[in-house]
N, C-alpha and C positions, 0 to 999 in steps of 0.2 A: 504261285508264288502261295494263293492262300492256303494251295493243301499241306505247301512248307509249314506254314502259322500255324496249321492245326496240328501235325505230327509235333511240332517242337511244343506246343503249350499240351500236351498229352504227355510226351517225356517228361516233360517238367512237373506235372500234376503226379505221373507215377514217383519220381525222384520226392517229392516233398510226400507222399504217400508213405514209400518205404522210411523216408529219416524219422517219422513220429511211431514209431515203434516201438512198444512199452521194452523196458529192462526190466528184470527180475533179479533181484538180488538173492545169490545163493550165500546161507549162512550154517553154520556148525552151532548146536545147544548155546553154547558159552556166549555166543556172537551175540543171537536173540536175548539172553539172560541179561548180559552188559544194553541192548540197545536199551529193554524194560525200566533198568535201572538209570539209563539216560535221560528218558523221558519222565521222570520224576517231579517234575514240577506239574502233572498233567492228568486228567484222570485218561490212562492210556487202555481200548479195548481191545483183546488179544486174540483173533477167532482162529481157533486150528481147523482145515479144513483139506479136503485135495476135490479136484476137478472128477473122481469118479463115486466121489458121494454122495448117491441122489439128497439127503437132507440136508447137506452143505449148501450143494447147487438150489435148492428150495428154499432157502434161509438168508442168501444171496441179496436177491435184492429188498428186502427187507433192513439189511448191515448197509444195503446202500442209500437209501431213502433215509435214513436217521444219520450216513456217516455226511451226505451233502445235508442235513438238518444243520448240523454242529458243528461242521467243518471249520466254519468260519471263528470259534469259540478258541482263541489261546489257550486255555486250560482244557483240551480235549483232542486227542489220536486216537486214531482204530487202524489195525495193522492186520493184515489177513497171512497168515502164517500156513502157505502150503505145505502139506504133508507127500503131495507127489513126488514120484522118485526123477531125480536126475537128469536121466535119458529124457523124463517126458515134459524138458521145462519150454520146449516150444510149445507144447500144446496147451501150457501152460500159458504164456504169453498168449496164445492166442483167445481162448479163455478171455481172458482179460480185456482185449480188445472186443470180443463178443459179447459180452455182459456187462461191459462199460464199467468195469469197475474203478470207484474213483477212491480207495482206502489204497494205503499203500501195501503192498503183495512182496511178503519173502519166501522163498523156496528154503524151508529148513533140510537142508542135506546132514542129516545126520540119524540113519531110520535103523542103523543097527546098533545105535546104541539107545533105543526107544525104553527098554526095560530101565534106562539109568536113569534120563531125563526126563519121564512124564514123570514120576512120583517129585523129583526136583519142583512140576510146574505145581501141582498137586498132589496131593497124597491120595484122593479118592474121588483121580482121574484112574479109569482102567484100561485107558488104552485109545477108545471108541471116539469115533468124531460125528458130528462137531463139537464144540468144547469152546468155554467163552469163558477167560478171564479177565477182571476187569483190576486192576490197578490203580491207586490215587497214593502221591508221593513216596510210588515206589514199591510202595505193598499191596500186597494181594487184597482187595475189601468184597470179592463176589468171582465163587465158579458156577458157570453153569453146562451143566453135563448133558448134551443132548439138546436139538434144532430148539431157538429160542425164537418167540411172536416178537412181531416189532412192536407192539406193545410191553412185554414184559421188557425187550431188551431195549424202549424208549424209557420207560418206568426205570431202569436199573440207573441208567444214564444220569437220567433226572436226580435222583438220592443221592449219586455221588458227586455229581458235578458241584455241589453247593457248596 
């Protein structure tokens, strides 16, 4: 009976672990643009990254630390837009869990139209990642091309969150 109880506990733990798997929304450019406009009552931090981008992966712990600091503020929201391929969605989900990403993650499934949507986000963006855009009241207020330090991220948020 004791063995049966142990097996049952293990099985239930396994089921509940699987039930907690992270889901990643897949969107086209227009959906992300619409999402940015819907969050127009907040300072919205939108970071474009990929699991295969070393500078992106390096800066993510800073982003999570800052996200955790500000996430209770109703005027703040962080979204991480993954530029990984749709076929790599499972890898993105595992990455989110392994790195304990606390911000919302969206998988942008629109790689074929990059030359169309990149300049719509930012004319100065040459397509390299990481890139971070800051929106307030639905309007872009800051563009950061390249890796962002924790200090610069926090400073930019603090300047625009007022």
